[in-house]
N, C-alpha and C positions, 0 to 999 in steps of 0.2 A: 422316600423309598418309592421305586417305580412299580407300576402294576405289571403283572406277567404279560399282558397283551401289548404293552408299550414297545414300540420299535424305535431304537435310537435314530436320530436324524443323521444322514451321512454328512461328513465334513466337506465343506465347499472347497474345490481346488483353488489354489492361488494363481493369479495371472502370471504368465511367463515374464521373465525379466525382473520380477520383484516389485513392479510398480503397482500400488494400490491406492485408490482414492478414498479418503474418508474426511469428514469434517473434523476440525480440531476440537478437542475436549478442553483445551486450556484457555477458554475465553476469560476476559477480565470480569471479576465479580463486583468491582467498585471502581470509582474514578482513580484511586491511587494505583490500582493494578494496571491501568492504561497508561500511566505516566512512566517515562524512562527512569530506571534505577539510577540514583545519583543526579537526576536532572539532566539538563542539556549540556552540562560541563563535559560530559564524557562523549560528546559528539564524534570526536576523531580517535577515541580509544577503542580499538577493535580487539576482540578475543581471537584466538586461533580459529580461523574458519577457512573453508575451501576458497580458493582464489575466485571462482565464479561468483560465489556468494558475496565476497568482499567487493568485487566490481559492481554487483547489483546494488549493494548497500551504498556505495559512493554515488552511483547514478541517481538513486532515490534521494540521497541527501543533497546533492548538488541541485537536482530539480526542485526540491523543497526550498532551498536557500534562494535560488533564482526566482521562484514564485513569490517569496517574501519580498525580495528586492523589487520585483515588478509591481507588486501591490503598493509598496511604499511610494514608488514613482507615480503610480496611478492615483494615489491620494493627492499629489500635487496637481495632476491633470484635473482631478475632480474639483479642486478649488478654483481653477481657471474656468471650467465649464459652469460652475455654480454662479459665477459672476455674470456670465452671458445668459444662461438659462437655468434658473433654480430647479425646475422639475427634472430636467435632464441631469443636472448635477447631483440631485438626490438619488436618482436611479443609478447613476454611475458609482456613487459612493456606496450604495448597497452592494453592487456587483463587485467592487474592489474589496469590500469587507468580507464577502463570501470567498473571494479568491485568496485573501490573506488567511482566512480560517482553514481553507483546504490545503494551502501550502504548509501551514503549521501542522495540520493533521498528517500530511505526507511525511514530514520530518519526524514526527512522533512515531508513526507506524514503522518507519525505517529503523529507528532506534530500538523499538520493541522487537522487530525482526532480528536485529543484531543480537538481542538477548536470547533468541531461540524460541520465541513465542510463535506458534503456527498461526494463531488467529491474525496476527499482524501480516503474515505472508498472504493469507487469504484476502485480507482487506486491501493490500497493495495490488493483488490480482484483480480485485473489483475496481480499483482505481484505473487499471489498464483498460478494463472493459468500458468504463465510463469515458475514458479518453478516446476510445474507438467510436463510441456513440457521438461524442462531441465533434470528432473529426468528420464523421459522415454528415451530421447535421450542418456543420460549418461549411462543408463543400456544397451542400444543397442550397443553403440560404445565402451564403456570402461569396461563393465561388472559390474559396481558398481552403478553409478548414485547417485543422492543426495536425496534419499528418506527421510531421517530424516529431512532435511530442508523443504521438501514439507509437511510432516506430521505436523511439527510445524507451518508452515504458514497456513495450512488448519485449525488447531485448533484456531489460532488467528483470522482467517477470520470468522469461525463459531461464535465465541464469538461476533464479530462485528455486526452480523446479527440477534442475538437473539431478542425476542420481547422487552425486557427492553432496550436493546441498541437502537433498532429502535425508541422507544418512546423518548429516550434522543436526538437522531438526529432530530426527528420531532419537538421537542421544539425549535430548532434553525431555522426552515424553515421560510422564509419570512423576514429575516433580510436583511439589505442593505449591 
């Protein structure tokens, strides 16, 4: 019960256009929640989702699969380098294993995004931010950088945040 002197707080106006930013409440509670339902067998089974989100999903999946392929090829290069210079081979092996883990994580996040989990969409957005950082650092250090990878990630991220995609994610809010 409120006191007679209490003044109710005014309701905050909503932004024009219906876009509102909030962190997702649907984060995984355990390892099983973070894994795709049905495993990786459902990689190419897509629910009815907006076209932009479907394109974004395929971009993330193809990127993850290419990352896994590149890491496997990198393992062979590691073996060759290990024969020539064991310390450099060990360093390259560690880098390849990290790349393999990140590609697998990207694939898993894409599949969780397909299931309607907003936390996965946020994590993929963070992947795009990290790819920007890597592109900038790569340009400064090596003269090249990974700008094509960043641009592709950026396009996939924009598609995930379009209004129709947002509505699709909103339909999953409140599930257990």
